[in-house]
N, CA and C of each residue as an Amber inpcrd file, in Angstrom:
protein
   384
 112.0580000  98.3980000  60.1830000 112.8720000  97.4020000  59.5220000
 112.3300000  96.0230000  59.8960000 112.2090000  95.1570000  58.9130000
 111.7440000  93.7900000  59.1400000 112.9040000  92.9760000  59.6910000
 112.6800000  92.2640000  60.8000000 113.7360000  91.4390000  61.3820000
 113.3410000  89.9710000  61.4740000 112.0780000  89.6530000  61.2010000
 111.6190000  88.2630000  61.2500000 112.2210000  87.5000000  60.0730000
 113.0380000  86.4870000  60.3590000 113.7670000  85.7840000  59.3060000
 112.8530000  85.0520000  58.3390000 111.7550000  84.5080000  58.8310000
 110.8230000  83.8100000  57.9510000 110.2140000  84.7970000  56.9620000
 109.8280000  85.9610000  57.4550000 109.2470000  86.9910000  56.5970000
 110.2870000  87.4970000  55.5790000 111.5030000  87.6820000  56.0100000
 112.5670000  88.1260000  55.1130000 112.7870000  87.0800000  54.0180000
 112.8030000  85.8140000  54.4020000 113.0030000  84.7460000  53.4160000
 111.8620000  84.7270000  52.3980000 110.6390000  84.8470000  52.8720000
 109.4850000  84.8680000  51.9520000 109.5600000  86.0470000  50.9950000
 109.9030000  87.2180000  51.5120000 110.0240000  88.3950000  50.6560000
 111.1370000  88.2100000  49.6260000 112.2460000  87.6340000  50.0510000
 113.3500000  87.3810000  49.1400000 112.9660000  86.4230000  48.0250000
 112.2380000  85.3630000  48.3790000 111.7880000  84.4000000  47.3720000
 110.7920000  85.0500000  46.4160000 109.9140000  85.8690000  46.9550000
 108.9020000  86.5550000  46.1460000 109.5600000  87.5020000  45.1330000
 110.6690000  88.0990000  45.5120000 111.3490000  89.1030000  44.6740000
 112.5700000  88.5260000  43.9420000 112.7250000  87.2160000  43.9320000
 113.9220000  86.5930000  43.3560000 114.1620000  87.0390000  41.9070000
 113.1470000  86.9680000  41.0640000 113.3100000  87.3520000  39.6680000
 113.6550000  88.8340000  39.5270000 112.9410000  89.6700000  40.2800000
 113.2000000  91.1110000  40.2350000 114.6180000  91.4180000  40.6860000
 115.0610000  90.7690000  41.7530000 116.4190000  90.9860000  42.2490000
 117.4550000  90.5250000  41.2280000 117.1650000  89.4180000  40.5470000
 118.0750000  88.9310000  39.5120000 118.2180000  89.9270000  38.3690000
 117.0910000  90.4790000  37.9360000 117.1350000  91.4900000  36.8700000
 117.9110000  92.7300000  37.3340000 117.7250000  93.1110000  38.5910000
 118.4270000  94.2760000  39.1300000 119.9330000  94.0290000  39.1530000
 120.3510000  92.8460000  39.5540000 121.7870000  92.5310000  39.5720000
 122.3840000  92.6030000  38.1680000 121.6590000  92.0530000  37.1870000
 122.1290000  92.1130000  35.8000000 122.2440000  93.5650000  35.3560000
 121.2490000  94.3760000  35.6910000 121.2770000  95.7960000  35.3400000
 122.5150000  96.4770000  35.9310000 122.7790000  96.2160000  37.1980000
 123.9340000  96.8470000  37.8420000 125.2400000  96.4310000  37.1790000
 125.3280000  95.1620000  36.7920000 126.5640000  94.6770000  36.1810000
 126.7890000  95.2570000  34.7930000 125.7080000  95.6100000  34.1090000
 125.8400000  96.0950000  32.7330000 125.8170000  97.6160000  32.6360000
 125.6320000  98.2920000  33.7540000 125.6220000  99.7550000  33.7530000
 126.6400000 100.2670000  34.7700000 127.0880000 101.4480000  34.5440000
 128.0300000 102.0670000  35.4710000 127.2650000 102.5050000  36.7230000
 127.5250000 101.8980000  37.8420000 126.8310000 102.2710000  39.0810000
 127.8530000 102.5580000  40.1690000 127.4330000 103.3170000  41.1380000
 128.3020000 103.7240000  42.2280000 128.1940000 102.7110000  43.3620000
 129.1500000 101.7940000  43.4000000 129.1480000 100.7420000  44.4160000
 129.2820000 101.3180000  45.8290000 129.9800000 102.4460000  45.9460000
 130.1660000 103.0530000  47.2650000 128.8380000 103.4110000  47.9030000
 127.8640000 103.8380000  47.1070000 126.5500000 104.2030000  47.6420000
 125.8640000 102.9640000  48.2390000 125.9200000 101.8400000  47.5180000
 125.3140000 100.6100000  48.0360000 126.0400000 100.1200000  49.2850000
 127.3520000 100.2360000  49.2610000 128.1340000  99.8140000  50.4230000
 127.7720000 100.6590000  51.6470000 127.6090000 101.9620000  51.4580000
 127.2480000 102.8690000  52.5520000 125.8600000 102.5160000  53.1050000
 124.9160000 102.2300000  52.2230000 123.5750000 101.8280000  52.6680000
 123.6660000 100.5270000  53.4600000 124.4610000  99.5870000  52.9560000
 124.6450000  98.3160000  53.6560000 125.2470000  98.5110000  55.0420000
 126.2010000  99.4120000  55.1470000 126.8310000  99.6810000  56.4440000
 125.8350000 100.2910000  57.4210000 124.9610000 101.1670000  56.9270000
 123.9410000 101.7580000  57.8040000 122.9930000 100.6830000  58.3310000
 122.6140000  99.7610000  57.4730000 121.7230000  98.6720000  57.8910000
 122.4630000  97.7400000  58.8440000 123.7110000  97.4350000  58.5220000
 124.5080000  96.5400000  59.3610000 124.6080000  97.0660000  60.7850000
 124.7380000  98.3700000  60.9350000 124.8520000  98.9610000  62.2580000
 123.5870000  98.7560000  63.0890000 122.4660000  98.4830000  62.4440000
 121.1950000  98.2900000  63.1400000 120.9420000  96.8300000  63.5030000
 121.8030000  95.9320000  63.0510000 121.5910000  94.5050000  63.2490000
 122.3710000  94.0110000  64.4590000 121.6810000  93.3420000  65.3480000
 122.3190000  92.6910000  66.4940000 122.3180000  91.1900000  66.2070000
 123.4660000  90.6680000  65.8170000 123.5670000  89.2690000  65.4140000
 123.1640000  88.2900000  66.5130000 123.2770000  88.7040000  67.7610000
 122.9480000  87.7820000  68.8510000 121.4410000  87.6110000  69.0350000
 120.6460000  88.3690000  68.2660000 119.1930000  88.1940000  68.3560000
 118.7970000  86.8370000  67.7890000 119.4200000  86.4340000  66.6750000
 119.0230000  85.1510000  66.0830000 120.1970000  84.2200000  65.7900000
 121.3390000  84.7490000  65.4230000 122.5160000  83.9600000  65.0450000
 122.1970000  82.9650000  63.9370000 121.2270000  83.3140000  63.0890000
 120.7850000  82.3940000  62.0530000 121.9040000  82.0230000  61.0930000
 122.7720000  82.9770000  60.7660000 123.8620000  82.6630000  59.8390000
 124.7260000  81.5340000  60.4090000 124.9490000  81.5330000  61.7110000
 125.7560000  80.4970000  62.3550000 125.0030000  79.1680000  62.4230000
 123.6940000  79.2200000  62.3320000 122.8810000  78.0040000  62.3610000
 122.7990000  77.3210000  61.0030000 122.9210000  78.0930000  59.9240000
 122.6850000  77.5070000  58.6020000 123.8900000  77.5010000  57.6680000
 124.8240000  78.4090000  57.8280000 125.9340000  78.5280000  56.8820000
 127.0820000  77.5830000  57.2170000 127.7460000  77.1020000  56.1730000
 128.9790000  76.3410000  56.3460000 130.1440000  77.3150000  56.3050000
 131.1920000  76.9990000  57.0400000 132.3480000  77.8980000  57.1140000
 133.5930000  77.1600000  56.6520000 134.0740000  77.5420000  55.4680000
 135.3240000  76.9920000  54.9530000 136.4810000  77.6980000  55.6530000
 137.4470000  76.9260000  56.1020000 138.5640000  77.4800000  56.8630000
 139.8060000  77.6510000  56.0000000 140.4500000  78.7770000  56.1710000
 141.7720000  78.9950000  55.5750000 142.8090000  78.4650000  56.5710000
 144.0130000  78.2650000  56.1010000 145.0810000  77.7680000  56.9800000
 145.2810000  78.6890000  58.1800000 145.2100000  80.0120000  57.9640000
 145.3950000  80.9610000  59.0660000 144.2700000  80.8390000  60.0980000
 143.0680000  80.4400000  59.6700000 141.9660000  80.2330000  60.6130000
 142.2620000  79.0500000  61.5330000 142.7930000  78.0010000  60.9580000
 143.1390000  76.8200000  61.7570000 144.2280000  77.1760000  62.7570000
 145.2310000  77.9090000  62.3060000 146.3140000  78.3260000  63.2100000
 145.7820000  79.2360000  64.3270000 144.8480000  80.0950000  64.0080000
 144.2420000  80.9760000  65.0160000 143.5030000  80.1310000  66.0620000
 142.7960000  79.0950000  65.6160000 142.0850000  78.2140000  66.5540000
 143.0600000  77.4380000  67.4340000 144.1760000  77.0070000  66.8560000
 145.2020000  76.2970000  67.6390000 145.6650000  77.1730000  68.7970000
 145.9690000  78.4280000  68.4990000 146.4450000  79.3470000  69.5360000
 145.3410000  79.6710000  70.5420000 144.1450000  79.9050000  70.0510000
 143.0330000  80.2840000  70.9160000 142.6190000  79.1560000  71.8550000
 142.5100000  77.9610000  71.3020000 142.0460000  76.8120000  72.0990000
 143.1720000  76.1540000  72.8820000 144.4150000  76.5250000  72.5410000
 145.6080000  75.9820000  73.2100000 145.6510000  74.4580000  73.1360000
 145.3800000  73.9550000  71.9380000 145.4750000  72.5150000  71.6750000
 146.2320000  72.3310000  70.3660000 146.6190000  71.1030000  70.0870000
 147.4160000  70.8320000  68.8890000 146.6020000  71.0250000  67.6170000
 147.3270000  71.2320000  66.5480000 146.6930000  71.3770000  65.2410000
 145.8910000  70.1260000  64.9040000 146.4650000  68.9700000  65.1720000
 145.7820000  67.7020000  64.8840000 144.4680000  67.5880000  65.6510000
 144.4760000  68.0530000  66.9090000 143.2600000  67.9800000  67.7230000
 142.1970000  68.9640000  67.2210000 142.6160000  70.1690000  66.8100000
 141.6720000  71.1400000  66.2410000 141.0070000  70.5250000  65.0110000
 141.8280000  69.9580000  64.1340000 141.2910000  69.3690000  62.9050000
 140.3630000  68.2040000  63.2160000 140.7620000  67.3350000  64.1270000
 139.9490000  66.1550000  64.4440000 138.6410000  66.5050000  65.1410000
 138.6640000  67.4700000  66.0570000 137.4890000  67.7490000  66.8780000
 136.5860000  68.8590000  66.3490000 137.1360000  69.7730000  65.5700000
 136.3550000  70.9580000  65.2050000 136.1700000  71.1710000  63.7040000
 136.7050000  70.2760000  62.8820000 136.5690000  70.4540000  61.4390000
 136.1070000  69.1650000  60.7660000 135.6030000  69.3300000  59.5510000
 135.2620000  68.1940000  58.6840000 135.7750000  68.5330000  57.2890000
 136.0850000  67.4940000  56.5360000 136.5400000  67.7030000  55.1650000
 135.3220000  67.8200000  54.2640000 135.2830000  68.8800000  53.4700000
 134.2270000  69.0720000  52.4770000 134.8070000  68.5990000  51.1550000
 134.5110000  67.3610000  50.7990000 135.0820000  66.7520000  49.5950000
 134.6260000  67.4830000  48.3320000 133.3960000  67.9420000  48.3250000
 132.8450000  68.6150000  47.1510000 133.6030000  69.8940000  46.8200000
 133.9300000  70.6780000  47.8580000 134.6320000  71.9500000  47.6680000
 136.1380000  71.8150000  47.8750000 136.5730000  70.6450000  48.3450000
 137.9720000  70.4080000  48.6840000 138.4770000  71.4290000  49.7030000
 137.6570000  71.6340000  50.7310000 138.0150000  72.5510000  51.8130000
 137.8230000  71.8520000  53.1470000 138.4350000  72.4170000  54.1620000
 138.1940000  71.9590000  55.5260000 137.2280000  72.9620000  56.1270000
 136.0710000  72.4710000  56.6210000 135.0140000  73.3200000  57.1590000
 134.8780000  73.1370000  58.6630000 134.3360000  74.1560000  59.3280000
 134.0150000  73.9930000  60.7480000 132.9640000  72.9080000  60.8940000
 133.1270000  72.0970000  61.8900000 132.1520000  71.0390000  62.1870000
 130.8430000  71.6920000  62.6030000 129.7530000  71.0180000  62.3220000
 128.4200000  71.5100000  62.6730000 127.7390000  70.5130000  63.6020000
 126.9010000  71.0380000  64.4680000 126.0600000  70.2030000  65.3240000
 124.6290000  70.3450000  64.8260000 123.6860000  69.7340000  65.4930000
 122.2810000  69.8750000  65.0990000 121.7980000  71.3180000  65.2450000
 122.5090000  72.1290000  66.0410000 122.1380000  73.5330000  66.2450000
 122.9280000  74.5020000  65.3750000 123.8790000  74.0210000  64.6150000
 124.6850000  74.8990000  63.7670000 126.1710000  74.7340000  64.0330000
 126.8940000  75.8290000  63.9460000 128.3420000  75.8260000  64.1340000
 128.7170000  75.2280000  65.4840000 129.7750000  74.4630000  65.4930000
 130.2410000  73.8090000  66.7190000 130.5830000  74.8200000  67.8180000
 130.8810000  76.0530000  67.4390000 131.2370000  77.0780000  68.4180000
 130.0730000  77.9840000  68.8120000 128.8660000  77.6480000  68.3690000
 127.6950000  78.4440000  68.7080000 127.1070000  77.9440000  70.0290000
 126.9430000  78.8640000  70.9730000 126.3340000  78.5460000  72.2650000
 125.1660000  79.5020000  72.4620000 123.9540000  78.9820000  72.3500000
 122.7860000  79.8660000  72.3480000 122.8530000  80.6910000  71.0860000
 122.9760000  81.9920000  71.2300000 123.1500000  82.8740000  70.0730000
 124.5240000  83.5300000  70.0600000 125.4420000  83.0190000  70.8760000
 126.7710000  83.6180000  70.9930000 127.8470000  82.7030000  70.4280000
 128.8570000  83.3240000  69.8260000 130.0190000  82.6080000  69.3220000
 131.0310000  82.4920000  70.4650000 131.4110000  81.2670000  70.7860000
 132.3270000  81.0620000  71.9150000 133.7790000  81.3880000  71.5610000
 134.0550000  81.6110000  70.2830000 135.4140000  81.9790000  69.8540000
 135.3910000  83.3040000  69.1050000 134.4720000  84.1730000  69.4610000
 134.2260000  85.3990000  68.6900000 135.5020000  86.1700000  68.3650000
 136.3590000  86.3940000  69.3180000 137.5900000  87.1670000  69.0780000
 138.5400000  86.4350000  68.1360000 138.4200000  85.1340000  68.0350000
 139.3260000  84.3270000  67.2100000 138.5890000  83.5960000  66.0950000
 137.4030000  84.0870000  65.7140000 136.5840000  83.4350000  64.6980000
 137.2820000  83.4810000  63.3300000 136.9010000  82.5680000  62.4470000
 137.5050000  82.5310000  61.1000000 137.2450000  83.8220000  60.3170000
 138.1090000  84.0740000  59.3530000 138.0010000  85.2900000  58.5390000
 136.6540000  85.3980000  57.8450000 136.1170000  84.3010000  57.3350000
 134.8380000  84.3610000  56.6350000 133.7340000  84.8580000  57.5800000
 133.8100000  84.5310000  58.8410000 132.8460000  85.0180000  59.8380000
 133.0990000  86.4920000  60.1470000 134.3470000  86.8690000  60.2340000
 134.7050000  88.2580000  60.5280000 134.1790000  89.2090000  59.4610000
 134.1730000  88.7680000  58.2340000 133.8200000  89.6310000  57.1120000
 132.4340000  89.3270000  56.5520000 131.6300000  88.5990000  57.2970000
 130.3410000  88.1470000  56.7850000 129.4640000  89.3040000  56.3140000
 129.3460000  90.3740000  57.0800000 128.4680000  91.4820000  56.7120000
 129.2090000  92.6540000  56.0870000 130.4930000  92.5610000  55.9490000
 131.2260000  93.7030000  55.4020000 131.5720000  93.4970000  53.9570000
């Protein structure tokens, strides 16, 4: 299995048109989504996110209200302080997003999430 992110990105760009045609084909034909989901789960089980944490370095995380409340309880600080210190307003999407540093998510330390047990729902379901 290829794990080098640069190589994966290059392969993805090289196959962009082919992948697009495949997606259109799947949408217009009756296909068994469970089979793809099962394959994805098998691959997911082989991935150790702490090897690179690239998703946490590059992705923006839009927060739901329940995510903010979870952070309030986890960090044991006021809602206003969570919003002021750990979020930014995304005017384009009209969402409140996790703040980012030059290294990625504000809660990323090395390759580990410092709030893993209380991470936002979008992070919890990223690979599922």
